[in-house]
N, C-alpha and C positions, 0 to 999 in steps of 0.2 A: 504494500500500500504506500502511496506517496505521502509525504509528510504534510501535505496540504490537501484540501478537498474533503469529500465525505466518505472516501474509501470505496466508492463504487467504480472508480476509474480502472479499466483493465489495461489501457495503453496499447501501444503497438510498437514493436521493437524498433522499426526503422524510424518512426516519428519520434520515439523517445530518445533515440540516439541523436537525431537531428536537432532536437530541442535542448539536449544536455550540453553543458560547458565544462563538466567535471574533468574532461580529458586534458584541458589546458589551464583552467583557472585554479587548479590545485596549487599552482605556483604562488598564489596569494595567501597560502595558509598562515604564514607568520603574521602578515598584516591583519588577516581576519581574526586571529587569536588575540593579537595586541589590541585591536579595536574592541573586541568583545570584553576583554578584561577591563579596559578603561570604561566601557559602557556599564559594566556590572558595578564597578566602584562608584560610578555616578549614581546608579539606581539606589544603592544602599545609602549613600550620602544624603540623597533626597527623600529617604524613607519610603521608597517605592517597593523595594524588596528587603528582606531581612538580612542581617549580617551573616547568619548561618548559611542562608542560600548563596550569598555573594562569595563566602569562603569556599563553599562546595563548588561553585561555578569556576572560580579561579584555579583551584586545585585540579579540577577535571580538565580544564583547558590546558594547563601546564602538562598534564599527563598525555593529552592528545598531541600536543606539540612534539613531545618526545617520541611518541609512537610514529608520527609522520616522518620525523627526522631519522628515526632508526629503521624506516622501511617496514614497520609492523602494521601500520594502519591499513585497513581494508577499504578501498574506495569502491562504492557500489554505483552502478549506472543509474539506478532509480533515485539516487540522491540529487541528481541533476547538476548541482553546482557545489563548490567548496563550502559555501555557507551552510547548506542543508546537511552536507556530509559531516561537518563538525558538530552541528546541533544534534544530529541523530546519535552520534557516538557519545556526546555529552549527556544526553538524556538516558542512554543506556548505562552510563557510568554512575550518575548521581540521581537519577529519577526525576521527580516532579520539579526540583529546583532548576534543572536544565531547561524546562519548558518556560520558565519565567525570564530567561535571558533576553528573549526577543521583545520584551515589553518596551514600548515607546520607540521602536525603530522598525524600519521596513527593509526588505532586501534591496530596495532602491538606494537608500542612503548608505546601507551597509556596503554594497559593492562600490559605490562612489568613494567611500572612505578607504576601502582596501586598495583600490586602484590608484587613488591619489597618493597614499602612503608609499606604494611600490614605485610609482613614477618619480616622486620626489627623491626617494633613495637612489634610484638609478641615475637621475640627473646628477647627483653629487658623486656617485661612483664613477660615471663616465668622465666627469670633470677631473677627477683624480687621475684616471688613466691618461687623459690628454696631457695633464701636467707632467706625467712621467715621460711621455713621448717628447714633449718640448725639452725636457731635461736631457734626453738622449741626443736630440739634435744639437742642443747647445754644446754638449761635450765634444761632438764631432767638429762643430764649427770652430771651436777654440783652437783646434789643431790645423785649421785650414784657412787662416786669415790671409795668407800669402799664396794660396794655391790658385793660380790663374785658371780660368775657364771661360769659354765664350758665353756671354749673355745673348739671348736670342729674342727676336720677335718674328712672328710668322714661321717659326722653326728655322729661321735663317740667322746666320752669325751677325751680330749687331755691334756689341761693345764688350771689351774685356771686363770681367768681374771676378770676384773670388768665390770659391765654393762656400765659404762661410756666409757671404752675402746672399747667395742663392738659398741656402738652408734657412737663413733668417726670414725669407719671404714665407716659408711654410710655418715657421714659428709664429709669425704674426697671424696667419690664418687660424692656427690652432688656439692661440690665445683668445681670439674672438669667439671660437667655438666654446671654449671654457667659460667665457663670460656669459654667453647665451644660455648655457646649461644652468649656471647658478642663478641667473635672473629668472629663468623659468621655474626653478625650484622654489625661489622666494615667492613668485606670483602664485604658485599652486599650493603653498603651504598654509592652507586654511581648511578647517574641518567642516565637512558637509553633514556629519552625523547630527541627528536631531531634526533633519528635514522630513524624516519618515518617508511616506510614499511620494509626497509632493508638497503638502500643505502644513507640515509641522505636526505636533502632537498635543493632545490635551493634558498629558501628564506633566507634572512640575519638574521638568528636566533642567540640567545645568550644562548647556552646550560648551560654555567656556571652560568648565572643569575638564571635560573630555578632551578638548583641544589641547589644554595644557598638559594633561597626562600623556598625550601622544606626541608632544613636541611641536605642535602647530603654533603658528604666530597668532591665530585667532580663528573666528568662524566665518563661514560664507554668509553672504548677505541675504539671499532669497532662496527659500526651499525649492521652488519650482525650477529655478536655474540650477541649483546644487545637484539635484538628482539626474539632470539631463545634460549637464556640462561635461564635455570631454576635451575642452581646450588644452588642459594640462597634458593629455596624451598626445594631442596633435602637435603641441609645441615640442614635446620630446621626440616625436617622429621627425618633425622638421629639423630639429637640431642634430639628430643622428644622420639625416639625409645630407645636411650641409657638411658635417664633419666627414662623412664617407666620401663626398665629392672632393674634399681637400685631400684625403688620403689617396683617392683614385688618381688625382692629378700627379701626386708625387710618385705613386707606383708606376704610372705610365712613363714617367721620366726614368725611373730605375730600370724598367724594361728596355727602354731605348739605350740608356747608358751602358747596360750590360751586354749589348750586342757587339758584334765584331766591328761594326761601322763606327761605334763610339769608343768602346773600351774604357769608359770613364770609371766604371766600378766593376769589381768582381764580387758577386753576392755569395755568401757562405754556403757551403755544400748542404747544410741542413735545410736550406730554404729553396733548393733547386732540385730538379729531377732530371733523369736521363730520358733517352728515347728507347722505344721498344725495338727499333731497327737501326738507329744511327748512334753508334757508341760514343761519338765525340760531343754529343749535345749536353748542354747544361741549361735547362729551361728555367726561367725565373718564375716558377709556378706560384709561390706565395704572393709575390707582387701582382701577378695576373689575377689570382683569385680575389684579392682585396679589390682590385679594379672591377672585376666582374660582379662581385656581391653587392656593389653599390646599387645595382638595378633592383635588387629585391627590397632594399631599404626604401628606395623611391616608391616601389609598389605598395609598401605598407602605408606610406603617407597618403598616396592617392586613393588607396582603398578606404581608409577611415574618413578622409574628406568626402568621399562619395557617399558613404553610409550616413554621414551627419547632414549632408546638404539639404535633404528634404524632410528632416525629422521634426514632426510637430511636438510641442511640449505635452507631457513631460517625458518620462521614461517609456521607451518602446523596446520590444524584443530585438529589433535590429541592432541595438547597442551591445548585444552580446558579441558582435563582430568587432568590438573595439580592442581586444586584447592580443590576439594571436600575432597580428602584424607588429604590434609594439614589442611583444616579447622577442620576436625574431629579430627586429631591428636592433634592439638593445644588445642581444647576444652577438649579432654580426659585428656591430661597432666595437663592442668590448673585445672580442677575439681579434679583430683587425688591429686595434690599437696595441694590444699585447704582443701580437706576432710581429708587427712592424718595428716596435721598439726593440724587441729581441733580435730581429734580423739586422738592424742597423748597428747594434752593439756587439754582434757576433764577431769573434776574432777572425773569422774567415771572410768577412765583408771588408773589402779594402778599396779605397778610392785611389785611382791611378793619376797621380800628379803629372807624370810625364805625358800621358795621353791627352789630358786636359790642356796642358801647356802647348802641345803640338797643335791641338785643334784651334788654339788662339792665333796660330800663325797661318790660318786659312780664313779667307773672307774679309781681309782688310779692316780689322776691327778698330784701328786707330784713325780711320778716315775722318770721323767727326772731330777728333783732337787736332788734326792738321788744320781743318777749317776754323776751329775755335782759336788756335794759335795765330792764324792769319788775321782774324778779327781783332785780337789783342794788339796787333801791329798796325791797325787802322784800316784794314781791307774790309769793305762792306760785306756783310754775311753772304749775300747771294753770289757775289763774286768769289768769295772764299770757298763757298760750297762748290762752285764750278771748277775752281782750281784743284780742289781736293779730288773731285771726280776725275779730272784729267790725270792726277797722280795715280789713282787706282787703275786707270786704263793702262798707264805706263807699266805698272807692276804686273798687270796681266800679260802685257807683251813680253816682259822679261821672264815670265813664269815664276814669279816670286810673290810673297806677301808684301803689302804696302810697308809693313814694319821693317822690311829688309832693304828698302831703298836707301841710297846714300845721298849726301848733301848735293853732290854734283848732279844726281838724277833729278832732284827737285828743282835745282836752279835752271835746268833746261826747260822746265815748264814755265817758271816765272822766277826771276832773280830773288824776289822777296821770300820765296819758299826755302831757298837753300839754307838759310840760318835757322829754319824751324825743324830741322831733322830730328831734334830731340823729342819733339811732340809725337813721333812715331813709335816710341818705346811703349810696349804693352803695359809694363809696370807703371810707367809714368801716366799712361792713360787711366788705368784703374785708380791710381792714387790722386789724380787731379780732381776727382769728384768728391769734394770735401763737404758739400752741403749736407745738412741733417737728413739722415736716411740714405745717404749716398754710399758708393762702393769703395771709397778710400779706406785704407786700413784704419785710420784714425776714426772715421765715421762708423765703421763696422764694429770696432771695439766699444764705441759708445752704445751702439745698439745691443751688443752682447751684454754689456753691463746692465742695461735696462732689463733684458731678459733674465739675467741672473737674479736681480732684485725681485722680479715678478715671481720667479720660481720659489724664492725664499718666502715670499709673502703669501702664496696660495697653498703651500703644502709643507709638510715636514721633511720631505726628501731633500737631500743635498744635491745641488746641481752637478750633473755628471762631469 
């Protein structure tokens, strides 16, 4: 017999399975038990249930928590969801007192509470993992402030930069991801319990007491909104999608950089696989999988947005579809962050300074510097741009990079250029950009100092 209804329902296996969420919402058991304990304490404080019943309820719930954690709990499909599964077991353990736990609440505000608690916890957990990845990138960047590599636009060589500068771009992205997750956690950290089905309860409850017990900052404003709101889950999905997009961009570069065409990095053997037929292959599978799994996280976001877009107030059964995509997205991002940080810090992952330096000697990366140097000598920029273009054409004719031209080569184009040969140095080009956020070593060290202080401020881990 179902735990609700008059006992006459016979059910149908396919429909019952279709209706049930116990197969996935059991992941919320800790939140459900914590919420029930706080609710029980409030009920006894308000004189709604007896102290004896409250003590029995809390002891029973603690036992159930241990059973689930130990794998001893028997989940039954007829329970439908984690809330009824726990209530069934509680009633079996302590009798009538277990039936009093649900006083002054509905499954509507109960699931809203459980899911909020879970999402807030995951917001914070993912933020911690992001900080660890930033720390890993920081550690690598410190070793490569003078490692030249080509900065690109349109995947074409543009200007010389350092590997540290390139990695700092990803640190900046991840720091924004971290901020978004914590802002979402703060926004979601309000208790919906006490909203009951949608309109509150006639019992003399104390919502603020429950909120404080559970570590919330306060209570939600409106019961109708509280039981039908899933903004907190959508924000978590958006934040995971954004972070996965950033990881995917980096992994795309690692895939390119590990190829024979680039040779910028050798990824550790633990994170690559061979071929079933080609013995020489070292495929960057971990990076490719992170790149590929980004799509499933996007799917979770679009799925829940679609579920919610036509939802009339208040709770509707459609909202049972709010969890699986979120659970999957959080696990995907969590695994991706952990694996990427591990891969970057693996002793087998090595960045190839020589290959990066050699790549800077292709594509005439100091062309802008030659034009800028001419401007400083009083040549109008458009003319300077034209002269620099002629210099790159001369380098092409000679079959060398622009940085390899000599003073006499430049003087043949225009006498004023001969004395500017120093501007063609790749190191000078990189270090010329001293503006805040620039690629000069001095500017990069300032950026790294900012990141170091950020790492120290957001978590207890020591910067790598």
